C-alpha positions as CSV (number, residue, x, y, z in Angstrom):
1,X,0.0,0.0,0.0
2,X,2.8,2.5,0.9
3,X,4.5,1.9,-2.5
4,X,1.2,2.9,-4.1
5,X,1.7,6.5,-2.7
6,X,4.9,6.7,-4.8
7,X,3.3,5.2,-7.9
8,X,0.3,7.6,-7.6
9,X,2.7,10.6,-7.6
10,X,4.6,9.3,-10.6
11,X,1.3,8.8,-12.5
12,X,-0.1,12.1,-11.5
13,X,3.0,14.2,-12.5
14,X,3.6,12.2,-15.7
15,X,7.2,13.3,-16.3
16,X,7.7,13.8,-20.1
17,X,11.4,12.6,-20.3
18,X,13.7,10.1,-18.7
19,X,15.7,12.9,-17.0
20,X,12.5,14.4,-15.5
21,X,11.3,11.0,-14.3
22,X,14.7,10.2,-12.7
23,X,14.8,13.6,-11.0
24,X,11.2,13.1,-9.7
25,X,12.2,9.7,-8.3
26,X,15.2,11.3,-6.5
27,X,12.9,14.1,-5.2
28,X,10.5,11.5,-3.9
29,X,13.3,9.8,-2.0
30,X,14.4,13.2,-0.7
31,X,11.0,13.9,0.8
32,X,10.7,10.4,2.3
33,X,14.1,10.9,3.8
34,X,13.0,14.3,5.3
35,X,10.0,12.6,6.8
36,X,12.2,9.9,8.4
37,X,14.5,12.6,9.8
38,X,11.6,14.5,11.2
39,X,10.2,11.4,13.0
40,X,13.7,10.7,14.3
41,X,14.0,14.1,16.0
42,X,16.6,15.5,13.7
43,X,15.0,18.9,13.3
44,X,15.2,19.5,17.0
45,X,18.9,20.3,16.4
46,X,19.2,21.0,12.7
47,X,17.5,23.0,9.9
48,X,16.9,22.3,6.2
49,X,18.5,24.8,3.8
50,X,20.0,25.1,0.2
51,X,18.6,24.4,-3.2
52,X,16.5,21.3,-2.3
53,X,14.9,23.3,0.5
54,X,14.0,26.1,-1.9
55,X,12.5,23.6,-4.4
56,X,10.6,21.5,-1.9
57,X,9.4,24.3,0.4
58,X,9.2,27.3,-1.9
59,X,8.7,25.9,-5.5
60,X,12.1,26.8,-6.9
61,X,12.0,25.8,-10.6
62,X,15.2,23.9,-10.9
63,X,16.1,20.4,-9.9
64,X,18.4,19.8,-7.0
65,X,20.5,16.7,-6.1
66,X,21.4,16.9,-2.4
67,X,19.8,17.5,0.9
68,X,21.7,20.2,2.8
69,X,21.3,21.1,6.5
70,X,22.9,23.2,9.2
71,X,23.0,22.7,12.9
72,X,21.2,25.3,15.0
73,X,24.3,25.4,17.2
74,X,27.8,24.2,16.4
75,X,28.6,20.7,17.4
76,X,31.7,18.9,16.1
77,X,30.5,15.7,17.7
78,X,27.4,15.4,15.5
79,X,27.1,11.9,13.9
80,X,24.7,10.8,11.2
81,X,24.6,7.3,12.8
82,X,22.1,8.5,15.3
83,X,19.6,9.0,12.5
84,X,20.5,6.3,10.1
85,X,18.0,3.8,11.7
86,X,15.1,6.3,11.5
87,X,15.9,6.9,7.8
88,X,16.0,3.2,7.0
89,X,12.8,2.5,8.9
90,X,10.9,5.3,7.1
91,X,12.1,4.3,3.6
92,X,11.4,0.6,4.2
93,X,7.7,1.5,4.8
94,X,7.7,2.6,1.1
95,X,9.4,-0.4,-0.3
96,X,12.8,1.2,-0.5
97,X,15.8,-0.9,0.2
98,X,18.7,1.4,1.1
99,X,22.4,1.2,1.2
100,X,23.5,3.8,3.8
101,X,27.1,5.1,3.8
102,X,28.3,7.6,6.4
103,X,31.4,9.4,5.1
104,X,31.6,12.0,7.8
105,X,35.1,11.3,8.9
106,X,36.3,14.4,10.9
107,X,35.1,17.1,8.5
108,X,33.1,20.2,9.4
109,X,30.6,19.3,6.7
110,X,29.5,15.7,7.3
111,X,28.0,13.6,4.6
112,X,25.6,10.6,4.4
113,X,24.9,8.8,1.2
114,X,21.6,7.0,0.6
115,X,21.6,4.6,-2.4
116,X,18.6,2.6,-3.7
117,X,18.5,0.0,-6.5
118,X,15.0,-1.4,-5.7
119,X,12.5,1.2,-6.8
120,X,13.3,0.8,-10.5
121,X,12.3,-2.9,-10.2
122,X,9.0,-2.5,-8.4
123,X,7.5,0.7,-9.9
124,X,5.9,1.2,-13.3
125,X,8.2,3.7,-14.9
126,X,7.7,5.3,-18.2
127,X,11.5,5.3,-18.6
128,X,12.9,2.3,-16.7
129,X,16.2,2.5,-14.9
130,X,19.0,0.3,-16.1
131,X,19.3,-2.9,-13.9
132,X,22.6,-1.6,-12.5
133,X,21.5,2.0,-12.1
134,X,21.2,3.3,-8.5
135,X,19.4,6.4,-7.2
136,X,21.8,8.2,-4.9
137,X,21.0,11.0,-2.5
138,X,23.7,12.9,-0.5
139,X,22.8,14.4,2.8
140,X,25.2,17.0,4.1
141,X,25.2,19.0,7.4
142,X,27.4,21.9,8.4
143,X,28.4,21.3,12.0
144,X,29.9,24.8,12.3
145,X,27.5,27.1,10.5
146,X,28.0,30.9,10.6
147,X,26.1,32.6,13.5
148,X,23.0,34.6,13.2
149,X,20.6,32.5,11.2
150,X,16.8,32.7,11.6
151,X,14.6,29.6,11.4
152,X,11.0,28.8,10.6
153,X,8.7,25.8,10.9
154,X,7.5,24.5,7.5
155,X,5.2,21.7,6.4
156,X,5.5,19.0,3.8
157,X,2.6,16.9,2.6
158,X,4.5,14.0,1.0
159,X,4.6,11.1,1.7
160,X,2.3,12.1,4.6
161,X,2.1,15.4,6.3
162,X,5.0,16.4,8.6
163,X,6.8,19.5,9.9
164,X,10.4,20.4,9.7
165,X,12.7,23.3,10.7
166,X,14.1,25.3,7.8
167,X,16.6,28.2,7.6
168,X,14.6,31.4,6.8
169,X,15.0,32.9,3.3
170,X,17.0,35.9,4.4
171,X,19.6,33.7,6.1
172,X,19.6,31.3,3.2
173,X,20.2,34.1,0.8
174,X,23.2,35.3,2.9
175,X,24.7,31.8,2.6
176,X,24.1,31.7,-1.1
177,X,25.9,35.0,-1.5
178,X,28.8,33.7,0.5
179,X,28.9,30.7,-2.0
180,X,28.8,33.1,-5.0
181,X,31.6,35.2,-3.6
182,X,33.9,32.5,-2.2
183,X,33.3,29.2,-4.1
184,X,36.5,28.4,-6.0
185,X,34.7,26.9,-9.0
186,X,31.7,27.9,-11.2
187,X,28.3,26.6,-10.2
188,X,25.5,27.9,-12.4
189,X,22.9,26.9,-9.9
190,X,24.2,29.6,-7.5
191,X,23.4,32.3,-10.1
192,X,20.0,30.8,-10.8
193,X,19.2,30.9,-7.1
194,X,20.4,34.5,-6.9
195,X,17.8,35.5,-9.5
196,X,15.1,33.7,-7.5
197,X,15.9,35.6,-4.4
198,X,16.2,39.0,-6.2
199,X,12.9,38.5,-8.0
200,X,11.1,37.8,-4.7
201,X,12.7,40.9,-3.1
202,X,14.3,38.9,-0.4
203,X,17.0,40.9,1.4
204,X,20.0,38.9,2.8
205,X,20.7,38.6,6.5
206,X,23.9,40.6,6.4
207,X,24.9,39.4,9.9
208,X,25.0,35.8,8.7
209,X,27.0,36.9,5.6
210,X,29.5,38.8,7.7
211,X,30.0,35.7,9.9
212,X,30.3,33.4,6.9
213,X,32.9,35.6,5.2
214,X,35.0,35.8,8.3
215,X,34.8,32.1,8.7
216,X,35.8,30.9,5.2
217,X,37.1,32.4,2.0
218,X,39.2,35.4,1.0
219,X,38.0,37.5,3.9
220,X,38.6,34.8,6.5
221,X,39.4,36.3,9.9
222,X,38.4,39.9,8.9
223,X,34.7,40.4,8.2
224,X,34.3,43.4,5.8
225,X,31.1,44.7,7.3
226,X,28.7,44.0,4.4
227,X,26.5,46.8,3.1
228,X,25.0,47.6,-0.3
229,X,28.1,49.3,-1.8
230,X,30.5,46.5,-0.7
231,X,28.2,43.8,-2.0
232,X,27.7,45.5,-5.3
233,X,31.4,46.0,-5.8
234,X,32.3,42.4,-5.0
235,X,29.5,40.8,-7.0
236,X,30.3,42.9,-10.0
237,X,34.0,41.9,-9.7
238,X,32.9,38.3,-9.9
239,X,30.4,38.8,-12.7
240,X,32.8,40.4,-15.1
241,X,35.4,37.6,-14.5
242,X,33.1,34.7,-15.3
243,X,32.9,32.6,-18.5
244,X,29.1,32.9,-18.9
245,X,28.9,30.2,-21.6
246,X,30.3,27.8,-19.0
247,X,27.9,29.1,-16.3
248,X,25.0,28.5,-18.7
249,X,26.2,24.9,-19.5
250,X,26.6,24.1,-15.9
251,X,23.0,24.9,-14.9
252,X,21.1,23.9,-18.1
253,X,20.6,20.2,-17.1
254,X,18.9,21.2,-13.9
255,X,16.3,23.4,-15.7
256,X,13.1,22.8,-17.6
257,X,11.3,25.1,-20.0
258,X,10.8,28.1,-20.0
259,X,13.7,28.6,-17.5
260,X,16.1,27.0,-20.0
261,X,15.2,29.6,-22.6
262,X,15.9,32.4,-20.1
263,X,19.6,31.4,-20.1
264,X,20.0,33.3,-23.3
265,X,19.9,36.6,-21.3
266,X,22.6,35.5,-18.9
267,X,25.7,37.6,-19.1
268,X,27.5,40.6,-17.6
269,X,24.9,43.2,-18.4
270,X,22.0,41.1,-17.2
271,X,23.4,40.1,-13.9
272,X,24.8,43.6,-13.3
273,X,21.3,44.9,-13.5
274,X,20.1,42.3,-11.0
275,X,22.8,43.2,-8.6
276,X,21.7,46.8,-8.8
277,X,18.2,45.8,-7.9
278,X,19.4,43.9,-4.9
279,X,22.0,46.2,-3.4
280,X,20.0,49.5,-3.7
281,X,17.7,48.1,-1.0
282,X,20.5,47.1,1.5
283,X,21.0,49.8,4.1
284,X,24.5,51.4,4.3
285,X,26.7,50.8,7.3
């Protein structure tokens, strides 16, 4: 019966391509995993954030691969093992046989991998998975997040209604800006998410951004004191240095129409205009 819930969702949403169906399967597993974490008490100490949070909780129109979390308070001793049983129990209710691998080691960001090879064999898929193909979901948690985040309780209806704790949008935007300014490689999804925040007139939590910049990146140890002028200058410096063809290629596979068509506008002038919209609303220091 529980497996029918997954089949009904697949039938209702009728993904038009193999890629969309496989992304939908991954998102279904993500939401079941979130439900298991909620029932295991995970959100008493942690919050959901990042691209998957925006997609699942706020309707972001791009696909996302991982589940990202932050602890409410730093704790280097955090271990995924405490929640692995709750995850396995929840997923087994829906006919999912999981391989769980904890690859936390001693890193600040600790990872857990969920791998499934059973759903493709028991569901009626329009685009069947190959026999050897696995669906993999990575869960990552920052055990030393920057201080100052706000949080909110959100509700998810699949597979059954449950609540979770999520980082609020202003704090999530601050951490996205930190990624844009400090990530040492190009990730087109970061720029797509920037547009999402700007279009919704979300203002970043500059306290979180200050703490994040002081914690990691070129400004480590010396927070610059973020205001509109500083942020505009540093984002524009990044924008003019990027290979925008590479940025578009990187994000394209995570988008559907019409978002994919919108990539034609991506470039220095377009993003400069978006940064102006953002920064003119941030109060000076």
